[in-house]
Structures are given as structure tokens and as C-alpha cells.
ZANU-12816 format. One record per residue (C-alpha): residue in one letter; x, y, z. Coordinates in pm, whole numbers, always signed. Example, Ala and Ser with C-alpha at 12.3 -4.5 7.8 and 13.67 -1.06 7.14 Angstrom:
2
+------+--------+--------+--------+
| type |      u |      v |      w |
+------+--------+--------+--------+
|    A |  +1230 |   -450 |   +780 |
|    S |  +1367 |   -106 |   +714 |
+------+--------+--------+--------+
***
This chain:
248
+------+--------+--------+--------+
| type |      u |      v |      w |
+------+--------+--------+--------+
|    X |  -1748 |  -2300 |  +1030 |
|    X |  -1718 |  -2123 |  +1363 |
|    X |  -1401 |  -2287 |  +1494 |
|    X |  -1079 |  -2128 |  +1382 |
|    X |   -831 |  -2346 |  +1196 |
|    X |   -537 |  -2414 |  +1426 |
|    X |   -253 |  -2204 |  +1284 |
|    X |    +49 |  -2042 |  +1441 |
|    X |    +29 |  -1679 |  +1540 |
|    X |   +149 |  -1438 |  +1276 |
|    X |   +510 |  -1329 |  +1320 |
|    X |   +577 |   -961 |  +1376 |
|    X |   +752 |   -902 |  +1046 |
|    X |   +816 |   -568 |   +883 |
|    X |   +572 |   -643 |   +604 |
|    X |   +205 |   -561 |   +651 |
|    X |    +33 |   -770 |   +917 |
|    X |   -283 |   -745 |   +712 |
|    X |   -109 |   -904 |   +414 |
|    X |    +29 |  -1177 |   +641 |
|    X |   -326 |  -1256 |   +751 |
|    X |   -451 |  -1249 |   +391 |
|    X |   -182 |  -1502 |   +301 |
|    X |   -280 |  -1736 |   +586 |
|    X |   -653 |  -1725 |   +507 |
|    X |   -595 |  -1753 |   +131 |
|    X |   -384 |  -2066 |   +186 |
|    X |   -659 |  -2217 |   +402 |
|    X |   -911 |  -2151 |   +123 |
|    X |   -678 |  -2288 |   -145 |
|    X |   -600 |  -2599 |    +62 |
|    X |   -967 |  -2666 |   +130 |
|    X |   -948 |  -2604 |   +505 |
|    X |  -1201 |  -2328 |   +443 |
|    X |  -1452 |  -2434 |   +176 |
|    X |  -1712 |  -2254 |    -33 |
|    X |  -2001 |  -2153 |   +191 |
|    X |  -1801 |  -2181 |   +514 |
|    X |  -1839 |  -1894 |   +756 |
|    X |  -1516 |  -1732 |   +867 |
|    X |  -1449 |  -1711 |  +1242 |
|    X |  -1554 |  -1390 |  +1415 |
|    X |  -1325 |  -1087 |  +1416 |
|    X |  -1255 |  -1146 |  +1784 |
|    X |  -1158 |  -1510 |  +1723 |
|    X |   -920 |  -1415 |  +1442 |
|    X |   -771 |  -1137 |  +1655 |
|    X |   -704 |  -1379 |  +1940 |
|    X |   -570 |  -1657 |  +1720 |
|    X |   -321 |  -1437 |  +1535 |
|    X |   -247 |  -1168 |  +1791 |
|    X |   -352 |   -880 |  +1566 |
|    X |   -579 |   -581 |  +1603 |
|    X |   -935 |   -544 |  +1478 |
|    X |   -810 |   -294 |  +1219 |
|    X |   -571 |   -555 |  +1078 |
|    X |   -849 |   -816 |  +1061 |
|    X |  -1085 |   -578 |   +882 |
|    X |   -818 |   -474 |   +633 |
|    X |   -740 |   -839 |   +559 |
|    X |  -1107 |   -920 |   +508 |
|    X |  -1145 |   -622 |   +274 |
|    X |   -854 |   -751 |    +67 |
|    X |  -1007 |  -1097 |    +48 |
|    X |  -1333 |   -935 |    -61 |
|    X |  -1150 |   -738 |   -331 |
|    X |   -994 |  -1064 |   -450 |
|    X |  -1339 |  -1224 |   -471 |
|    X |  -1257 |  -1494 |   -217 |
|    X |  -1510 |  -1397 |    +49 |
|    X |  -1824 |  -1189 |    +91 |
|    X |  -1962 |  -1024 |   +403 |
|    X |  -2334 |  -1045 |   +469 |
|    X |  -2441 |   -766 |   +699 |
|    X |  -2540 |   -889 |  +1041 |
|    X |  -2459 |  -1251 |   +956 |
|    X |  -2086 |  -1284 |   +891 |
|    X |  -1822 |  -1338 |   +623 |
|    X |  -1841 |  -1642 |   +398 |
|    X |  -1601 |  -1813 |   +159 |
|    X |  -1710 |  -1765 |   -201 |
|    X |  -1498 |  -2018 |   -382 |
|    X |  -1179 |  -2218 |   -382 |
|    X |   -941 |  -2103 |   -657 |
|    X |   -945 |  -2354 |   -939 |
|    X |   -616 |  -2512 |  -1048 |
|    X |   -745 |  -2517 |  -1405 |
|    X |   -771 |  -2227 |  -1649 |
|    X |   -524 |  -1939 |  -1663 |
|    X |   -195 |  -2040 |  -1508 |
|    X |   +163 |  -1923 |  -1511 |
|    X |   +385 |  -2170 |  -1332 |
|    X |   +661 |  -1975 |  -1148 |
|    X |   +890 |  -2272 |  -1206 |
|    X |   +884 |  -2192 |  -1578 |
|    X |  +1005 |  -1834 |  -1528 |
|    X |  +1373 |  -1918 |  -1532 |
|    X |  +1547 |  -1739 |  -1818 |
|    X |  +1605 |  -1375 |  -1907 |
|    X |  +1361 |  -1415 |  -2194 |
|    X |  +1095 |  -1543 |  -1953 |
|    X |  +1148 |  -1254 |  -1712 |
|    X |  +1131 |  -1003 |  -1997 |
|    X |   +801 |  -1154 |  -2109 |
|    X |   +660 |  -1122 |  -1757 |
|    X |   +774 |   -758 |  -1745 |
|    X |   +586 |   -689 |  -2069 |
|    X |   +273 |   -836 |  -1911 |
|    X |   +327 |   -626 |  -1599 |
|    X |   +362 |   -304 |  -1800 |
|    X |    +28 |   -362 |  -1971 |
|    X |   -136 |   -444 |  -1636 |
|    X |    +26 |   -222 |  -1376 |
|    X |    +40 |   +109 |  -1562 |
|    X |   -339 |   +125 |  -1568 |
|    X |   -354 |    -22 |  -1218 |
|    X |   -147 |   +269 |  -1086 |
|    X |   -373 |   +522 |  -1258 |
|    X |   -686 |   +371 |  -1110 |
|    X |   -525 |   +338 |   -767 |
|    X |   -449 |   +711 |   -771 |
|    X |   -819 |   +782 |   -827 |
|    X |   -962 |   +526 |   -586 |
|    X |   -716 |   +454 |   -306 |
|    X |   -826 |   +506 |    +53 |
|    X |   -611 |   +670 |   +322 |
|    X |   -566 |   +325 |   +480 |
|    X |   -447 |   +174 |   +152 |
|    X |   -204 |   +460 |   +103 |
|    X |    -70 |   +398 |   +453 |
|    X |    -19 |    +29 |   +368 |
|    X |   +177 |   +128 |    +55 |
|    X |   +391 |   +355 |   +270 |
|    X |   +456 |    +74 |   +518 |
|    X |   +558 |   -162 |   +236 |
|    X |   +802 |    +96 |    +98 |
|    X |   +947 |   +160 |   +444 |
|    X |   +999 |   -214 |   +488 |
|    X |  +1154 |   -235 |   +141 |
|    X |  +1396 |    +48 |   +219 |
|    X |  +1488 |   -107 |   +553 |
|    X |  +1553 |   -444 |   +390 |
|    X |  +1775 |   -283 |   +128 |
|    X |  +1968 |    -93 |   +394 |
|    X |  +2042 |   -418 |   +578 |
|    X |  +2108 |   -619 |   +260 |
|    X |  +1825 |   -858 |   +347 |
|    X |  +1551 |  -1002 |   +128 |
|    X |  +1336 |   -716 |     -2 |
|    X |  +1126 |   -917 |   -247 |
|    X |   +826 |   -966 |    -15 |
|    X |   +799 |   -594 |    +57 |
|    X |   +846 |   -509 |   -311 |
|    X |   +560 |   -739 |   -406 |
|    X |   +344 |   -612 |   -117 |
|    X |   +376 |   -257 |   -256 |
|    X |   +270 |   -359 |   -606 |
|    X |    -11 |   -580 |   -473 |
|    X |   -149 |   -296 |   -261 |
|    X |   -166 |    -79 |   -573 |
|    X |   -371 |   -352 |   -742 |
|    X |   -597 |   -377 |   -435 |
|    X |   -645 |     -1 |   -438 |
|    X |   -804 |    -14 |   -783 |
|    X |  -1108 |   -180 |   -627 |
|    X |  -1110 |   -413 |   -928 |
|    X |  -1080 |   -775 |   -818 |
|    X |   -934 |   -886 |  -1151 |
|    X |   -621 |   -674 |  -1112 |
|    X |   -579 |   -826 |   -768 |
|    X |   -648 |  -1180 |   -891 |
|    X |   -377 |  -1164 |  -1158 |
|    X |   -120 |  -1005 |   -927 |
|    X |   -192 |  -1259 |   -652 |
|    X |   -168 |  -1542 |   -902 |
|    X |   +167 |  -1422 |  -1032 |
|    X |   +300 |  -1376 |   -679 |
|    X |   +659 |  -1282 |   -602 |
|    X |   +776 |  -1454 |   -921 |
|    X |   +703 |  -1123 |  -1099 |
|    X |   +993 |   -958 |   -915 |
|    X |  +1293 |  -1012 |  -1147 |
|    X |  +1552 |  -1048 |   -874 |
|    X |  +1376 |  -1357 |   -738 |
|    X |  +1501 |  -1528 |  -1054 |
|    X |  +1813 |  -1336 |  -1152 |
|    X |  +2084 |  -1120 |  -1001 |
|    X |  +1944 |   -804 |  -1159 |
|    X |  +2211 |   -575 |  -1018 |
|    X |  +2491 |   -784 |  -1164 |
|    X |  +2319 |   -807 |  -1501 |
|    X |  +2281 |   -429 |  -1506 |
|    X |  +2654 |   -387 |  -1431 |
|    X |  +2564 |   -207 |  -1110 |
|    X |  +2650 |   -259 |   -746 |
|    X |  +2364 |   -385 |   -531 |
|    X |  +2335 |    -73 |   -314 |
|    X |  +2317 |   +164 |   -611 |
|    X |  +2073 |    -65 |   -789 |
|    X |  +1838 |    -78 |   -487 |
|    X |  +1869 |   +299 |   -442 |
|    X |  +1753 |   +351 |   -799 |
|    X |  +1461 |   +114 |   -749 |
|    X |  +1369 |   +301 |   -431 |
|    X |  +1353 |   +633 |   -615 |
|    X |  +1128 |   +483 |   -881 |
|    X |   +896 |   +337 |   -618 |
|    X |   +880 |   +669 |   -431 |
|    X |   +774 |   +851 |   -749 |
|    X |   +491 |   +602 |   -797 |
|    X |   +385 |   +640 |   -434 |
|    X |   +396 |  +1021 |   -441 |
|    X |   +179 |  +1037 |   -754 |
|    X |    -78 |   +802 |   -599 |
|    X |    -65 |  +1000 |   -273 |
|    X |   -157 |  +1325 |   -450 |
|    X |   -413 |  +1136 |   -662 |
|    X |   -248 |  +1229 |   -991 |
|    X |   -351 |   +946 |  -1223 |
|    X |   -144 |  +1056 |  -1522 |
|    X |   +171 |  +1092 |  -1311 |
|    X |   +108 |   +756 |  -1145 |
|    X |    +79 |   +586 |  -1483 |
|    X |   +393 |   +758 |  -1608 |
|    X |   +592 |   +670 |  -1296 |
|    X |   +487 |   +304 |  -1310 |
|    X |   +564 |   +285 |  -1682 |
|    X |   +908 |   +437 |  -1623 |
|    X |   +980 |   +195 |  -1337 |
|    X |   +885 |   -119 |  -1527 |
|    X |  +1032 |     +0 |  -1857 |
|    X |  +1363 |    +73 |  -1684 |
|    X |  +1365 |   -279 |  -1542 |
|    X |  +1285 |   -424 |  -1883 |
|    X |  +1554 |   -217 |  -2055 |
|    X |  +1823 |   -315 |  -1805 |
|    X |  +1742 |   -682 |  -1850 |
|    X |  +1699 |   -654 |  -2227 |
|    X |  +2050 |   -514 |  -2260 |
|    X |  +2183 |   -796 |  -2044 |
|    X |  +1997 |  -1049 |  -2259 |
|    X |  +2148 |   -905 |  -2579 |
|    X |  +2496 |   -914 |  -2425 |
|    X |  +2449 |  -1277 |  -2323 |
|    X |  +2333 |  -1368 |  -2673 |
|    X |  +2630 |  -1189 |  -2832 |
|    X |  +2876 |  -1385 |  -2619 |
|    X |  +2748 |  -1721 |  -2743 |
+------+--------+--------+--------+
***
């Protein structure tokens, strides 16, 4: 399939351009616009269509490879492996609506992301570390301007999964999507009896500790920092849940 699907150029958002491109191509695969066995357009064609650099295209392709959606055959091109099946494992974001639901998702994340952080510390590339840094910078900028920081928050956690080099970590994180970020469902700051700025500042410190451990390739510290971050979120929401139950 040599002709590029007609899509709008990617907007110059703060979040990673590579992740923007991954999202566009993943949606085309999911929607059947790119089918199993189809050959992706050339790097040059993708660059022109989306107004991005060759580095961005290659990073996006590497992420799609890590997610098991495409494979690159040397000297031939990159081909779609499969269209994600709607059957099988599924968590419908629409069902994650209560405090109890969010707490359950956090428990799942702790079991998944603690080990993910440890593996990322061992295996991450300099480019992947730079993408994590960019996601954190975007997250901090969003918080400073009181704008939506959820996309950047998720991009940071997804990049950690990608850095493990294990497609199954990436598959589960991609499947869960931004619904795993508690504040997409609930006003987490209010529930924690905290003002929004202080709440985001605390989250920022926790994220920085995770990043710094991965940067120095300290697996034990990365696991500990991720566990602390997610456990803190769970504890804040658990207390709010207990208070809500007591008021009934």
C-alpha cells in the first residue's frame, strides 16, 4: 500500500511528535485503513504528509514495532502485522467511573508498572530517555498553565513501557490508554483535600524521582520510585473512598 492515507498534518503540540504519529498510524490500523500485510508508505512520504522529521518517523515506527503492530523487513519496507482484535482481553474505559473502579485500576498498574520501570532503567536508550524528559517537561508546563496534563502524564508512563522492549507491557498500557490516569475520571486534588497546584507539584516530584532513577539506570530505585508514586495515588483515593462510604 504505497499511497499514504489522506490525513491532516500533525499539530505542533507539546507532547511528543513521535507519539502523535504513533496514534495516527495505530488508528489507521485499528480502523482497517491499513490492513495486515499492507506496506507502510516510505519514510519520505510520511515525513511530507505529516510535516515531521525522519527521526520522528523512525521513532514512531520503532514504537509500533515494540507494540507488535508492524515489522520492518530490511531492504523491503515496513508492513502491518495485524489489526487489533476487539475480542479477548478488554477493559472498557466507560466502566471506570467510580472510586472503587479507579482503585482497582491503580492496583493493576502497581503490579505492571513497578516492574516496567525496573526494566526500563536497564534497557532504555538515550532517545527514549529524551522522550521521557520531553513528556515531563510538557506535563510541568501544562500544570503551570492549569491546562490538561493527562496526555503528557500518559505519554511519560507509556514511554517507560516502550523502554522495556517488551511488547506486552506496551500492549496493555496502550489498551488502557489515558483512562488509567485517575484525574480523567475524578477530581483527585479535591478528593485528597489538596489545592490543585500543590497536588500537581507533588505529582511532579514523584515523576521526577522515577525519571532520575531511570536516567542513572538504577533499576531498584526506579521500581521503588514507581511503587511510591502509584501507592501514594492509591492511598489518597482510598482515604477519599472510605470518607465517602462513612458519609452514607
